FILUM-400168 format. One line per 4 residues: number of its first residue (from 1); their letters; for each residue x, y, z of N, C-alpha, C. Coordinates in nm, 3 decimals, padded with zeros to 5 digits. Layout:
// residues N
NUM = a = X/Y/Z/X/Y/Z/X/Y/Z  ...
***
This chain:
// residues 68
1 = mqhi = 02.997/03.533/-02.191/03.033/03.402/-02.144/02.904/03.333/-02.087  02.826/03.415/-02.005/02.708/03.362/-01.951/02.605/03.320/-02.054  02.597/03.400/-02.160/02.500/03.367/-02.273/02.533/03.241/-02.341  02.667/03.213/-02.351/02.711/03.079/-02.415/02.665/02.958/-02.334
5 = ktlr = 02.688/02.982/-02.199/02.649/02.872/-02.107/02.499/02.848/-02.112  02.427/02.950/-02.112/02.275/02.941/-02.119/02.231/02.875/-02.249  02.298/02.914/-02.363/02.264/02.856/-02.488/02.298/02.715/-02.492  02.416/02.678/-02.437/02.456/02.539/-02.435/02.354/02.452/-02.355
9 = rslg = 02.316/02.498/-02.241/02.208/02.424/-02.165/02.080/02.413/-02.235  02.035/02.525/-02.304/01.910/02.519/-02.379/01.918/02.414/-02.495  02.032/02.416/-02.566/02.048/02.321/-02.671/02.052/02.174/-02.617  02.115/02.157/-02.506/02.122/02.026/-02.440/01.987/01.976/-02.404
13 = avaa = 01.897/02.068/-02.352/01.767/02.033/-02.310/01.680/01.999/-02.436  01.694/02.076/-02.541/01.612/02.044/-02.660/01.657/01.915/-02.722  01.785/01.885/-02.719/01.829/01.758/-02.770/01.784/01.640/-02.689  01.790/01.661/-02.562/01.737/01.549/-02.468/01.584/01.532/-02.485
17 = tglm = 01.510/01.629/-02.503/01.369/01.624/-02.528/01.338/01.559/-02.661  01.417/01.590/-02.761/01.398/01.524/-02.893/01.431/01.377/-02.885  01.525/01.334/-02.810/01.563/01.197/-02.795/01.457/01.124/-02.723  01.397/01.186/-02.620/01.289/01.129/-02.540/01.173/01.103/-02.631
21 = vaqq = 01.138/01.198/-02.705/01.014/01.184/-02.797/01.039/01.082/-02.899  01.161/01.069/-02.947/01.190/00.970/-03.049/01.190/00.831/-02.996  01.214/00.819/-02.865/01.227/00.685/-02.806/01.087/00.625/-02.765  00.982/00.713/-02.763/00.855/00.663/-02.726/00.808/00.557/-02.818
25 = aqaa = 00.754/00.454/-02.765/00.704/00.346/-02.850/00.553/00.325/-02.821  00.478/00.295/-02.922/00.335/00.271/-02.910/00.314/00.117/-02.903  00.344/00.054/-02.803/00.324/-00.089/-02.789/00.190/-00.131/-02.752  00.143/-00.248/-02.790/00.008/-00.293/-02.749/00.020/-00.341/-02.603
29 = ipte = -00.081/-00.306/-02.524/-00.088/-00.350/-02.390/-00.162/-00.478/-02.382  -00.102/-00.578/-02.313/-00.176/-00.708/-02.302/-00.313/-00.697/-02.232  -00.403/-00.780/-02.270/-00.535/-00.770/-02.221/-00.547/-00.782/-02.072  -00.462/-00.863/-02.008/-00.462/-00.882/-01.871/-00.420/-00.753/-01.802
33 = aqaa = -00.315/-00.687/-01.848/-00.270/-00.561/-01.793/-00.378/-00.452/-01.815  -00.445/-00.452/-01.924/-00.553/-00.354/-01.953/-00.675/-00.377/-01.852  -00.700/-00.501/-01.829/-00.811/-00.535/-01.735/-00.774/-00.491/-01.594  -00.645/-00.511/-01.554/-00.595/-00.465/-01.421/-00.604/-00.317/-01.408
37 = ldaa = -00.571/-00.245/-01.514/-00.569/-00.103/-01.506/-00.716/-00.047/-01.500  -00.806/-00.117/-01.571/-00.951/-00.077/-01.565/-01.006/-00.101/-01.425  -00.970/-00.208/-01.362/-01.011/-00.243/-01.229/-00.962/-00.142/-01.131  -00.834/-00.102/-01.145/-00.776/00.004/-01.058/-00.842/00.138/-01.074
41 = kedg = -00.883/00.170/-01.193/-00.958/00.297/-01.218/-01.092/00.293/-01.147  -01.153/00.179/-01.136/-01.281/00.164/-01.070/-01.263/00.170/-00.911  -01.158/00.115/-00.866/-01.134/00.102/-00.719/-01.070/00.229/-00.667  -01.009/00.312/-00.747/-00.955/00.433/-00.705/-01.047/00.526/-00.630
45 = paia = -01.150/00.569/-00.693/-01.244/00.667/-00.627/-01.306/00.608/-00.503  -01.334/00.475/-00.494/-01.394/00.415/-00.376/-01.288/00.428/-00.258  -01.163/00.400/-00.286/-01.061/00.413/-00.184/-01.049/00.556/-00.139  -01.049/00.642/-00.231/-01.039/00.788/-00.205/-01.154/00.836/-00.116
49 = aivl = -01.276/00.794/-00.142/-01.392/00.826/-00.059/-01.374/00.770/00.081  -01.325/00.645/00.091/-01.310/00.593/00.228/-01.205/00.670/00.307  -01.096/00.712/00.240/-00.994/00.789/00.312/-01.039/00.929/00.346  -01.125/00.989/00.259/-01.178/01.122/00.289/-01.272/01.114/00.399
53 = giii = -01.354/00.999/00.408/-01.445/00.982/00.522/-01.374/00.967/00.654  -01.259/00.891/00.654/-01.184/00.879/00.772/-01.122/01.016/00.818  -01.075/01.096/00.724/-01.016/01.225/00.757/-01.122/01.313/00.823  -01.242/01.310/00.762/-01.352/01.385/00.816/-01.401/01.342/00.951
57 = aiaa = -01.393/01.211/00.981/-01.431/01.156/01.108/-01.327/01.192/01.209  -01.201/01.195/01.173/-01.102/01.233/01.273/-01.114/01.382/01.311  -01.135/01.468/01.200/-01.155/01.607/01.224/-01.279/01.637/01.316  -01.385/01.570/01.292/-01.500/01.584/01.373/-01.479/01.544/01.521
61 = fkyi = -01.405/01.430/01.534/-01.376/01.387/01.667/-01.289/01.491/01.744  -01.187/01.542/01.675/-01.104/01.653/01.735/-01.188/01.768/01.775  -01.284/01.802/01.686/-01.369/01.925/01.706/-01.458/01.901/01.830  -01.515/01.783/01.839/-01.597/01.750/01.948/-01.517/01.748/02.087
65 = rral = -01.404/01.695/02.080/-01.317/01.695/02.201/-01.280/01.834/02.242  -01.259/01.915/02.150/-01.216/02.061/02.186/-01.333/02.128/02.247  -01.462/02.103/02.199/-01.576/02.167/02.249/-01.611/02.132/02.392  -01.567/02.014/02.426/-01.600/01.959/02.568/-01.506/02.018/02.664
***
């Protein structure tokens, strides 16, 4: 009985995956949207560097306060 339930779930998962793959469409992205994505890719590392710098500054401040 347990094997039938497992088989049923597996077949359901395979069918759902097949439907998801079949529904994917390769649509053209508008040029404005592509430009916005490219700008976001360029801004992402800069923002990450700023956040990392802030985290390091907070950790250094805590370390200095603990030492005093």
